[in-house]
Structures are given as C-alpha cells and as structure tokens.
N, C-alpha and C positions, 0 to 999 in steps of 0.2 A: 504493500500500500504506500510506503514511503517513497517509492521510486517516482511517483508523480508529484511529490511535494518538496523534495530536498535535492540539493546538488552535492551534499557531503554528509554522510552519517555522523562523522566525528564533529563537524562544525555545528550542525543543526540538531542532530538527535531527533527526539520526539516532539520538539517545540512546535513545528508547523502542524503536525497531526493534532496536538492538543489544542492549538488555537482554533482550527476549523471545527473541532468537536465542541469546544466551549461556546463558540458562537452559534451553534445549532443545537441548543437545549441539552448539551452534554451527550448527544447521541450521534455517533458517526454515521449511522444509516440515514439520519435526517439530513446530514450534509450531502450524502450521495443522492438522496431523493430530490432535494431542492436544487442541487447543482446540475442535474441532468435529466431527471424524469419529467419535470413539469415546466417546459419552456413557455414563455409568454407568446400568445398568438400574435403574430406580426413582428416578433422580435423585441429585444431590449429598446431599440430605437423608438418603437411605438409607445412604450411606456415613458421614455424621456420626452418625446414630443407632447404627450398628454400633460406631463407635469409643467413643462415650459409654456404650453399653450394657455395655462391658467395663471401665469405669472406676468407681471408688468416689468420684470427685471430685464435688462439688456444682457443677452447671452453672447459671449465671445468664445469661439472655438478656434483651435490652431493659432493661438496668440501667445507666442513665447514671451516670457516676462523676466525682468531682472531684479525688480524691487517691489516691496509692498510697504507702505507707510501708513500708520494709523495715528492720527493726532488727537483722537478722542471725539471729534465731531464729524470727521469724514475720513475716507480711505483713498489713498492715491496709489494706483498701480502703474508702474513704469514698464513699458514693453521693450522688447529687444530693439525695435525700430525707433525708440526714443519717445513714443507717444506716452503722455501722462493722462491716465483715465481717472477721473474723480467721481466718487459716489459716496452716498451715506453709508452703505454697507457693501461688502464684497465677499462672495464665496469663491475661493480660489481652489480649484480641483486639480491638484498636481500629484503625480506619483511620489511616494516618499523618497525614492532615490534621486529625485531631481531637486528637492527642496534646498539642498546645500548650495545650489547655484543661484539662489534668490536671497537678496539682502532684505531682512525683515526688521522693521522699526515700529515700535520699541522691541527690544529683544524678547524672544519667547521664553517661557519658564524653563528652568534648567532641565527637568526631565524630558521636555519636548526637544530641547537643543541636543541632549544626549542621543535621543532617538534619531534625530536628523543626521548627526555626525556619524553614528554607528551604521546607519543605512539598513535597509532590509537585506537579509542574507540570501534571499532567493536569487540565484544566478542561472536559472534554467531558461530554456527556450520552448515556446509553444508553437507547434507547426500544424497547419491544416493541410490535408492532402485530399485531392479529389481522385478517387479510384474509378476506373472504367467499369461500368456494369453495377448491378445491385448485388454486391457480394454478401456472403453470409455474415450476420452480426457477430462481432467478436470483441473481447477485451483481452489485451496482452500486457504483461509486465516483465521487465528485465531489471536486474540489480543496478543500482546507481553506478555510473561510470564504467559499466561492463558492456555497454552497447550504445550506439549513437542515439537510438530512440529507446526510452525507458518505459513509457506507457503509450499505448495506442488503443483506440476504441472507435467503433463506428458511431456516428452521431446523427446524420441526416441522409435521406434519399433525395435526389434531384435529377429530373429528366433522365432517368434510367441509370444514373451514376450514384456513387456513395461518397459522402464526405466523412473523413476520418480525422479525429483530433489526436495529436501526439504531444508528449512532454519529453524533453531531453535534459538530463541533469547537467551535461557539459555543453554549454553553448558553442564551444570551439570545436566540438566533435562533428558537427554537421551544420550545413547552411540551409536555412529555410527557403533559399532561392534555388537550391540545387535539386532539381526534380529527380535526376538520375540517382543521386545519393539517398534521397528520401525513399525512392522506390526500392533500392537495394536493401536499405535498412528494414523496410516493412516486409520484404520478402522472407526474412527470417521468421516472422510471425505468420505471414500468409504467403506461402510459395506461389509464384506466378502472378501476384497482384500487379496491375498496370496502373501507374500513377500518371494522370494527364494534366494535373495542375497542383501548385503548391503556394503557400503563403505562410507568414510567420510573425510572431511577436517575441521581442526580447524581454524575457522575464526579469532581467536585472533592472529594467525600468518599471516593471510591474504595471503594464498597461491593463486597463479594465475590460469588463465584459463587452462594452460597446465595440471596441476595436476588434475583439475576437469575432463578434457577430458580423462586423463589416467585412472582415477577411473571408469568413465562411460564405457570405453573400456574394462576394466578388468571385470566389471559386465556383459557386453555383452558376454564376453568369458566364463562366468560361474564362475568367482572367487568371493571371498569375499574381 
C-alpha cells in the first residue's frame, strides 16, 4: 500500500499512510472509497465552477506570484510580472513546496514557517496513460524504488480505450512524457499492453486533483 504514497520507506515510514487514514475518519477503506469509487459527475472542474459561480470574488488562475503583504486592512499580492493586486481578502492556493518562493509579510507563525522550510517529503510522480482497447480492470503494486512504476490501476473507459493512473516513487526513474518507457514499465504488470498517450504530474510540487483530472481529460481527447 505504501508504494503509492512514499518515495522512501526510511525517510517517510508510515507518516503518509497515517495522514490519509486520519483525514478519512480513521478508516483506510474510507480513503480508498472517497479517492476512487465515487467520482463527481462532470469532474472536479464542475464542482469548482459551481463554487466560483456563487462567489463575487475575482479568480486568478496560472498567476505566478512572488509576495503577499497583509497590512491589517487589505492584502497586496505581487505577481511575477510585477502586477500588484489589492483586495480586502485573498485566498492564495499554492502547493506547499512552492511557498518558500513567496515573500510573506508579516511573517507567518513559526510552526507554519517550519513546515514551509521543511517542505512536503513526497517526491513521487503521477502518470496517466491511455491504453489501447478496454483492457481488463487491474490494480498492481511494486516495492518502492524497485520498479519505474510502483502503483498502476485502471480508472476510466473512453471511446473504447482505458485510462490508467500510475504512481512512481522515483521521479528520475521514468519520464511522464516518454510513452515508450511508460509502456515498457506497464508491460511488467500487463504483458502486451499498448500505450497510445501519456501525461504526468510532478508530485514534488504536489499538484491537486484538478490538474490530475485535466490531464486525464486531455488523454481522453487524444492528446499527450
């Protein structure tokens, strides 16, 4: 089970497993159920659009930022392009491992600063593969760092093909853009599988569910 959660047994141990269990009522089966058995009709994007559709807030996506300043009455966000966005409040949704690149004023509390400096230990890669044909449903696991792909399982059917989600404990072992390498790695689990499209997420940045669904959607549409 840890093969899809950690990149190093010695560095991470059971911590990630315990985190996901704790956030799902102390029940690992509840995590498995909520993570994969009950997808939102229309995808995560549909939920996000419904939330933002009821809000009057200005939504900025793909806006790299360098600084956040809170003077007590307003917030000023400085973007990488030098734009200064002023607002009464701001919700800044950044992956933990990118927060150290942003200057925050006033300084955050020390426990938060420690978390930012230590960064998230996950250094895995998530790969989506589109396999030709509707192959038989499977879940496969391999020990951490013993195989380029450590977890692979079927997720969706689309236009006669199958979308497979993969987790790789060592991001340097395989490229999410190398279709041939992904195909070769998956053939250890499913001999003869033909991969016709790939896409991936760098787990070291800990991108969220929306990006994962966007990649899956792109593969479903035939893109890489």
